Residue, then its C-alpha position, 0 to 999 in steps of 0.5 A: m500499499s502506498s504512503i498516501d493510502q496509509i495516511s488516508d486510512k489513518a485519517l479515517v479512524d483518527p478524528g484529530t486529522a479530519g480538519q487537515r485532510s485534503l479534498q482528495d482524502r475526503i473523496r477517498d472516504l468513499f473508497p476505503h480499503d477493504p481488509a484482506r480476509p484470508h478466511l474467505s479463501r477457506w470458505w469458498w464452498w460457503m460462497a458457492l452455496a450462497v450463489v446456488a441458493g440465490a439462483l434457486a431463489s431467482l428460479g422460484r419466482v415464476p412457478y406458473g405456466p410451462g416454467v422458466l426452464n421450458s419457456i423463453w422470453a423476449e429478446d433472449g430468444s428472438n435476438f440472442l439465441t437466434d443470433a447465436l444459431y446463425r452467426n459465429e461467436f465473434k460477430m454475434i457478440l459484436r452485434p448491437h441490440n436496440g442501438y447499443f452493444v450488449m457483449a457480455t449478455r450476448a456471450l451467455a447465449i453461445p452455450a445455449s446455442w451449443a445445447p440441443i434446441e430443446w435445452g436452449p431456454a433452460v441453459l439461458t435461464i440457469e445462466a441468468a439465475l447463476v449470474t444473479g446469485l454471483m451479483a448478490l454475493g459480489v454486492y455482500l462482499a463489496s459492501h463490507q467497508h460501507l455497511r459494517h453490520p451483516l444485516a445491512r449487507l443482507i439488505a443490500a445484497a439479498p434483494v438482487v436475486a429477486v428484485p421486488l420490481g423485477e417480476n411483474v405484469a409490466a416488466a418480466a425481468s427474472n431469469n432473463v439474460a436480456t434484463l440482467q443489465f439492470a441489476a448489473i448496473y447496481t452491482a457495478m456501482w458496488m464494484m467501483l466502491w470496493v477497494p480490496r487488498r488482494r490482487a484476485s479480488q481487484v481483478v474481479a472488481v475491474l472485470a465486473v465493471l468492464a463486463v457491465a460497461m460492454s453490456s449496457f449503455l446505462a453504465v454511463i451513469l456510473l462514469p462520474l463515480a469512476l472518475l471520483r475513484l480515479y481522482a482519489r486513488r489513481g491506480l491501475a484499477e481506477v484507470t482501467m475502469v474509467a478507460g473501459l467506460l469511456v471506450a464503451l461510451a465512445g463505441n456506442l455513440g460511434a456506432l449510432a453516428l455511423g449507422l452501424a446501430v439504430r435506436p428503435v423509432n418508437v421510443p418517444s423520448n421526453w427531455d423535460p427534467w420536471y417531468a422526470l422528477k415528478i415521475t421519480a417522486d410520484w411513481a418510482l419511489p413508492h413503487a420501489m418502496f412498496g412494490y407495484g399494484i394493478t388498477g381495476d382496468g388492469t393497468q399498473a399504478v401505485q395502489p392504493a394512491w396514498l402510498v405515494q405520500l406514505s413513501w415520502a413519510v417513511l423516507a423522511l422518518f429514516v432521515v430523522v431517526a438518523a439525524v437525531g443520533l439514534t443510529r450511526p448513519a453512513w451519510k456519504i454512502a446513503a447520499l451517493m446511492g440516493l443521488t445515483a438512484i434519482v439520476f438513474v430514474c430521471a435519465t432512463e424515463m426521459q430517454y424512454g419517454g414513458l413508465e417502465l418499471r425495469y428502469v426502477i430495478a437498480p434504483e430500488l436496490m439503491l434505495f434499500v442501501v440508503l435505508a440500511a446505511l441510515m439505520l446502522p447501529k451505534p458500536d455500543s455493546t451495552r445498548r441492546l436496542a441499538v440494532l433495532p432500527l436496522v432489524l426493523t428495516f430488514v423486516g420491512v424490506g423482507l416483507v416487500f420482498a415476500f409480497s412481490y416474490q411470486t406474481v403473475s407475469p407474462r412469462a408465467n401466463a403468456l408463453a407455450p411449452w418450448d419442448e412441445a413447440v420444438a417437437r412441432a418444428r421437427i415435424t415441419c423440418q422433415d420436409p427437405a425443402n424447408r431450411a428453417v422454422y420460426i418458433d413463436p414462444a407465445d403460442g408455440s406455433v411453427e412456420a417454415f422460413n426459407g429466406e435469409p435471416s434478417g428481420f424476425p417477426g415479433w419475438s419468434v426464434l429462427v431455428p435452422c432445420d439442420r439442428l432439428r433433423 
């Protein structure tokens, strides 16, 4: 560790030096060194078990319909699996989706294309669930220096495997490869805040940030945080993170400018900041805090309507409890997460021009961190009630988690069994004149196709007959 890091880390625990610290030292507070924990290397099997448990929790969210292992949703099939079946790995990974590059996400479709066609959805789903479990574990480990109590770290990590807003009638986001990017943005934020001492952990953090930068244009929202870390730490890891974000940003903008990628024409962007702030206050916050509801006409809205006011009252209560000294809040991490959540909601809703709950997934996870950071107990072992605010927060988040765990989503009630559709496709491909078939995941219908794979109707999966004979 460099001498400047030693001085800064000493200042973190020595109040007498606080008045002498520079701006760089104060910013470095957001990126404290995580102590080397050699016991973790002996607990690898516990961590592996945690990832598997998280994956199973994620898989259990859609118990209806044909099941998550026998159904394929949206872009996972029509874009990623189809491209993996028809293009070589390099071209497939570099192919933009909705105007942006999604390289790491696309790479997950490659193993699914190697498996028998019947197994494609299962491979994609299990991969998504395992990645979700890995992200939750990463958040738990990376939050150690900011959230010193294990309950607080669980509040930050556990919802990743089953985000309350992730599985609903408006955005089916559980166990899908295409929607991993939303929880991944939140995970990348923690990877930027994590400064482990062990080289292997540093490599993991950097690679995670790079993978997210190459897989979601939304990672640009994290660029200011990466620049702050570079200013405070000025190491190879920091340079690599910033460079990766800048290269990804330049690549996406360059592809759009050169016509190599095209944004959907039906995206009605609305760049009114007041509109975005009102959406954040009246729609995003109550949904993030209490889940979602369905009105009588079947549309999604905050139900009952007074939850809008209650959500702000609850947030204000947390701030007051922390401000009067009943807890020992981590103000800096709470402010950082809260500000980033607001920016995320405003930026995405202005760009999209409408209400999409999938854009509240990452901000909701950040909101949970805000609540946990405000309720950290004072380090006073003589006060048994010191941890009570954090315990109540844990219970509250757990209730939101439980009530939103299993819901009726499009993947549950609007898809046909994939194996039955593949069986029909095999019959169609028995005709030697047919070169490929469209398989519609919604109704299981099959249609022969003998042209060149360019555009695909709806969310149908185009499968070459050579793979079905």
